[in-house]
C-alpha positions in Angstrom: 118.0 192.8 -100.1 120.6 191.3 -97.8 122.2 194.0 -95.6 126.0 194.1 -95.8 127.8 196.6 -93.6 131.4 197.2 -92.6 133.8 199.0 -90.4 136.9 200.3 -92.2 139.6 201.6 -89.9 142.8 203.0 -91.1 145.6 201.3 -89.0 147.7 204.5 -88.5 147.2 204.0 -84.7 145.0 201.9 -82.3 141.3 202.6 -81.9 140.3 205.5 -79.7 137.0 206.4 -78.2 135.7 208.0 -81.4 136.7 205.0 -83.4 134.6 202.7 -81.1 131.6 205.0 -81.7 131.7 204.3 -85.4 132.5 200.7 -85.0 129.6 200.2 -82.6 127.1 202.1 -84.8 128.0 200.1 -87.9 127.8 196.7 -86.0 124.5 197.6 -84.3 123.0 198.7 -87.6 124.0 195.5 -89.3 122.6 193.4 -86.5 119.3 195.4 -86.2 118.8 194.7 -90.0 119.5 191.1 -89.7 122.6 191.6 -91.9 126.2 190.8 -92.0 129.1 193.0 -90.8 132.7 193.0 -91.9 136.0 194.7 -91.1 138.2 196.2 -93.9 141.7 197.4 -92.9 142.2 200.6 -95.0 146.0 200.4 -95.1 146.2 201.8 -98.7 148.4 204.6 -97.3 151.1 202.1 -96.3 153.8 204.6 -95.1 151.4 205.9 -92.4 150.5 202.4 -91.1 152.9 201.1 -88.4 153.4 197.3 -88.5 151.1 195.4 -86.2 148.6 198.1 -85.7 146.1 196.2 -87.9 146.1 193.2 -85.6 145.9 195.5 -82.5 142.7 197.0 -84.0 141.2 193.6 -84.6 142.1 192.6 -81.0 140.5 195.8 -79.7 137.3 195.0 -81.6 137.2 191.4 -80.4 137.6 192.6 -76.7 134.5 194.6 -77.2 132.6 191.6 -78.7 132.6 193.1 -82.2 133.6 190.1 -84.3 133.3 190.3 -88.2 131.2 187.7 -90.0 133.8 187.2 -92.7 137.6 187.2 -92.9 138.8 190.9 -92.8 140.1 192.5 -96.0 143.3 194.5 -96.3 143.5 197.2 -99.0 147.2 196.7 -99.3 146.5 193.5 -101.1 144.1 195.1 -103.6 146.3 197.0 -106.0 145.2 194.9 -109.0 141.5 195.8 -108.5 142.2 199.5 -108.2 144.4 199.4 -111.3 141.6 197.7 -113.3 139.0 200.3 -112.1 141.5 203.2 -113.0 142.1 201.7 -116.5 138.4 201.5 -117.1 138.0 205.2 -116.2 140.8 206.3 -118.4 139.5 204.2 -121.3 136.1 205.9 -121.0 137.8 209.4 -120.8 136.3 209.8 -117.3 139.8 210.2 -115.8 143.0 211.8 -117.0 146.6 212.1 -116.0 147.7 215.3 -114.0 151.2 216.8 -113.8 150.4 219.5 -111.2 152.2 219.9 -107.9 150.5 221.5 -104.9 152.5 224.6 -105.6 151.1 224.6 -109.2 147.6 224.3 -107.9 148.0 227.1 -105.3 149.4 229.4 -108.0 146.6 228.7 -110.4 144.0 229.3 -107.7 145.7 232.6 -106.7 145.7 233.6 -110.4 141.9 233.1 -110.5 141.4 235.1 -107.3 140.6 231.9 -105.4 143.3 232.0 -102.7 142.4 229.4 -100.0 142.9 229.2 -96.2 145.5 226.9 -94.8 144.2 223.3 -94.5 141.1 224.2 -96.5 140.1 222.1 -99.5 142.0 223.0 -102.7 139.4 222.8 -105.5 141.5 221.6 -108.5 141.3 224.2 -111.3 141.3 221.7 -114.2 144.8 222.7 -115.4 145.5 219.3 -117.0 142.0 218.4 -118.2 143.0 218.8 -121.8 146.5 217.4 -121.6 149.8 217.6 -119.7 151.3 220.3 -121.9 154.8 219.0 -121.5 154.4 218.2 -117.7 155.4 214.8 -116.3 152.5 212.7 -115.2 152.2 212.7 -111.5 148.6 211.7 -110.6 145.4 210.5 -111.9 142.1 212.5 -111.6 138.4 211.9 -112.1 136.5 214.4 -114.4 133.9 216.0 -112.1 130.7 217.6 -113.2 128.1 219.3 -111.2 126.2 218.9 -107.9 125.4 215.7 -106.0 122.4 215.3 -103.8 121.8 212.3 -101.4 120.0 211.6 -98.1 121.9 210.7 -95.0 119.9 208.5 -92.6 120.9 210.7 -89.7 121.8 214.1 -91.2 119.0 214.2 -93.7 119.1 215.7 -97.2 122.7 216.7 -98.3 123.9 218.6 -101.3 127.5 219.3 -102.5 128.7 221.1 -105.6 131.6 218.8 -106.1 132.9 220.7 -109.2 133.4 224.0 -107.4 134.2 222.7 -103.8 136.5 219.9 -104.8 137.1 219.9 -108.5 138.6 216.9 -110.3 139.8 214.8 -107.5 142.8 212.4 -107.2 142.4 208.6 -107.8 146.1 207.8 -107.9 148.6 210.0 -105.9 151.9 211.4 -107.1 153.7 208.9 -104.8 152.1 205.9 -106.7 149.7 205.0 -104.0 145.9 204.7 -104.7 143.7 207.4 -103.3 141.2 206.7 -100.6 138.2 207.6 -102.6 138.9 205.0 -105.3 139.9 202.3 -102.9 136.7 202.7 -100.9 134.4 202.7 -103.8 136.0 199.7 -105.6 136.1 197.7 -102.3 132.5 198.6 -101.3 131.3 197.5 -104.7 133.2 194.2 -104.7 132.1 193.4 -101.2 128.5 194.2 -102.0 128.3 196.8 -99.2 124.6 198.0 -99.1 124.9 200.3 -96.0 127.8 202.5 -95.0 127.8 203.6 -91.4 130.8 205.8 -90.4 131.7 209.0 -88.5 130.4 212.3 -89.4 133.8 213.6 -90.3 133.6 211.5 -93.5 130.3 212.9 -94.6 131.8 215.4 -97.0 133.5 212.4 -98.9 130.2 211.0 -99.8 129.5 213.1 -102.9 132.8 212.3 -104.4 132.2 208.6 -103.8 128.7 208.8 -105.4 130.2 210.4 -108.5 132.9 207.7 -108.6 130.2 205.0 -108.1 128.3 206.4 -111.1 131.4 206.6 -113.3 132.2 202.9 -112.5 128.6 201.8 -112.9 128.3 200.3 -109.4 125.6 200.6 -106.8 125.4 203.4 -104.2 125.0 202.2 -100.6 122.7 203.9 -98.0 124.7 206.2 -95.8 124.6 207.1 -92.1 127.1 209.3 -90.5 127.3 208.9 -86.7 128.2 211.6 -84.1 131.7 212.4 -83.3 133.5 212.3 -80.0 135.2 215.7 -79.3 137.9 216.8 -77.0 137.9 219.6 -74.6 139.0 222.0 -77.4 135.9 221.1 -79.4 137.8 219.2 -82.2 137.0 215.7 -82.9 139.3 213.0 -81.4 141.7 211.6 -84.0 145.0 209.8 -84.2 146.4 212.9 -85.8 145.7 215.1 -82.7 147.0 212.5 -80.3 143.8 210.8 -79.2 144.5 208.2 -76.4 144.2 204.5 -77.3 140.9 203.0 -76.3 141.1 201.8 -72.7 139.7 198.3 -72.6 140.3 197.1 -69.0 136.5 197.4 -68.8 135.1 196.8 -72.3 131.5 197.1 -71.1 132.2 200.6 -69.8 133.9 201.5 -73.2 130.8 200.3 -75.0 128.5 202.2 -72.7 130.4 205.4 -73.3 130.2 204.9 -77.1 126.6 204.1 -76.8 125.9 207.4 -74.9 127.4 209.4 -77.8 125.0 207.6 -80.1 122.0 208.5 -77.9 121.4 205.0 -76.5 120.2 204.5 -72.9 122.4 203.1 -70.1 122.3 199.3 -70.0 123.7 197.0 -67.3 125.6 193.9 -68.3 128.4 191.6 -67.1 130.0 191.0 -70.4 130.3 192.8 -73.8 128.3 190.0 -75.4 125.3 190.4 -73.0 125.5 194.2 -73.3 125.4 193.9 -77.1 122.3 191.7 -77.0 120.4 194.5 -75.2 121.9 197.2 -77.4 120.7 195.8 -80.8 116.9 196.2 -80.0 117.7 199.7 -78.4 119.4 200.8 -81.7 116.5 199.3 -83.8 114.0 201.2 -81.8 115.9 204.5 -81.9 116.5 204.2 -85.7 112.9 202.9 -86.3 114.2 199.7 -87.9 111.6 196.9 -87.8 113.1 194.2 -85.4 
């Protein structure tokens, strides 16, 4: 099997220290396996993506020596592929239109004694599973059944009862934009991605994506969720909480800081390219990958 990996940043802001950890881990894993590595710009949520940020991210990666093996993809050009997948799911009765607002969902959960905490996941109660009952169609949802088990290469065995924790999740949003879950699964399948290496904050998305892969009849990649960089308050660095853009006046130092989060030893080098040459066998040894 030819290894195909990818780094898939959302261009809502420049890369920060946590982003580089995920990018480096995915690049090292691809190189340690003798595979290929690509970059996919996940700009499906276009209103949140300032113009030019995608090019800035590509420049930041290049400054660190992390160059993709193929021309990058942009999700904003992929609407037709997502529409085809959604149509197939609807035709197979694996998805259905939903007319619920967030207020409707909250009210239904309260009525069932399932009031949720602020910012917690809202498990969809299935209100529109058997029809819109006069409501206007707002979104598209996948029919979800049961529990998913998988093994993460770093975190070990994982289990999620998607039906109770998440419920029927959105494939197309009320604003007409395609949802992250559908876009990721369709693109990974079309690109032939065999291994997904990404930040640990995305681990709880994996079960949903596996269900969607099964519904679409596409392969499930191997998953590895890398450690997160956290701020002084203990929360992970993110663009949403104002994480500073990656400082790249010394790209080797930035790479070394990311490597330390991944558990790699300190390595001396004059350029990113020579540093990366040392880092690949170090990653292979740590991950027990024949090299």
